[in-house]
N, C-alpha and C positions, 0 to 999 in steps of 0.2 A: 504493499500500500504506500502511496506517495504522500508525503506530509503536506498539510494544508498551509500554504503561505498567506499571512494575513498581515495587513498594515494596521497598526494600532491607531485607535481614534480616542478622543477624550473619555469615552465611557469604558475603555479598556485598561483602567488603573491597575486592576488585579493582575492582568497579563503583563503590564509593565513591571510591576513588582517582581513577578516570576521571571521576567527576562533579565532583571537585574541580579537576582539570585543565580540564575543560570550563568551569567557572565562571570560572577564571582567564583563559582564552581569551575567553570571552564578554564579561566585564567589563574586559578589558585590564588585568588586575591579577595576573599570574603570581606575583609575589613573595608576595602575601597568601595565595594558594590552593596554592602548591606549594613554597615555600622551606623552611618548617619543618613538613613533613608529620608528623602524629601516628603513633604506632606502630600496628601491627595490632591489638594488644590493646586500645588506646584506642578505635579505630574499631569494633571489635566491641562493646565496652561501650556506645559511643554508639548504635549500631544496634540494641542490645538493650534500651536504656532506653525508658521509657514517656513520655518528654518530647521525643524527637527523631523526626522523620519524614523520610525521604529518599526521593524518587520519581525515577525516570529514564524517559525516552523513548528506546526503543531501535529502531534500524533495523539488522538483521542484526548484533546485538550491539554496535553503535557507539552511543555516548551522543550524541543529537541535541537533548536537552533535559532539563531537570531542575528540581527543586524541593527546597528544604530549609526545613523548618518546625519550630517548636517549640510544644509544648503547654504553656500556662501555667495552672496550677491557681490558682483565685481563692480569696480568704479570706472574702469577704462572703457568698458562697453556695457550695453544693456544685456547682460547674460549672467549666468550663475554657473557654479561648479558645485558637485556634490562630494563631500569628503566622508568615506566609510570610516567611522571612529572605532567601532567594535564589530567583529564578525566571528561567530563560533558556532560549531556543530558538535553535539554530544558524541563522544567516542563510538558509542553503539550505533550511530546513524550515519557515520562517515561513509564516503565513497558510494553514496546513494543519490548524488545529484542535489542535495539540499543547499549547499552553499551556492551552487551555480544557479538554482532556482531563486534564492534570495537575491542574488545579484541581478538576475534578469528581471525580477519584479521591480528592483530599484532602477533599473534602466528604463522601465516603462514610466515610472514616477518622474524621473529625471527629464525624460523627453516631454512629458506633460507640463513640466515646470519651465521648459525652455533652456535647460542646463546643457551645456556643451561638452562636459567631460564628468567622468566619476574618477576620483582617485583615492588611493588607499596606500598605506605604508605598512611594510612587514619587517620585522627584525630579521637579521640574516643568520641568526644562530641555527643550529642543526635542528631544533624542534619546529622551526617554521617551514621546513622543507615542503610539506604538503600545501601550506598556504601559498608559498611562492610558486609552486607548480600550478596551482588553480589560477593565481593572478597572472601568471605568464600565459596560460591558455586563453584568458579573456581579455588580455590587453597588452600594452607595449610596456616594457620595462624601462625605467629611467634609474640612473645611479644618482642618488641625492644624499646629503648630509642632513641630519636632523638634530636640532639643538633645543634643549628645554632651557628657558629663561625664567628665573625665579622672579615672582612679583614682590618679594620681600626686599627691602632695602638693604644694600651691602655697606651701609655707613658704619 
């Protein structure tokens, strides 16, 4: 059976919480994803916004995969790009086309929004091999550097 791919809407707060827990488990980072959960009103607002996209893959109402993305409006032209922030599939459901189906649904959403590209970053460590293979299959690889800049003062 193929998983159902669903875009979350403001009334899907329960599924958004389940997706966050799922990401915590998938990335072995429960603290980040579950310790300081946002309020229901915050999540409804996020799911209502035109800059956030959440997709889930469901098997009998259980989250087995998910994707969180942001639409970034550009200033140099009237267009936008979509950034895949998180993407994961449960280990029991990998190699069944779920990640590809999530990205394919995102492509439809991006086209509807007039976005010109979807981009994602992947760590180059050995554990990301399957992710890099997936992204290579679906897109063009670019070599980039990524820097995290703290918002705290260095004074």
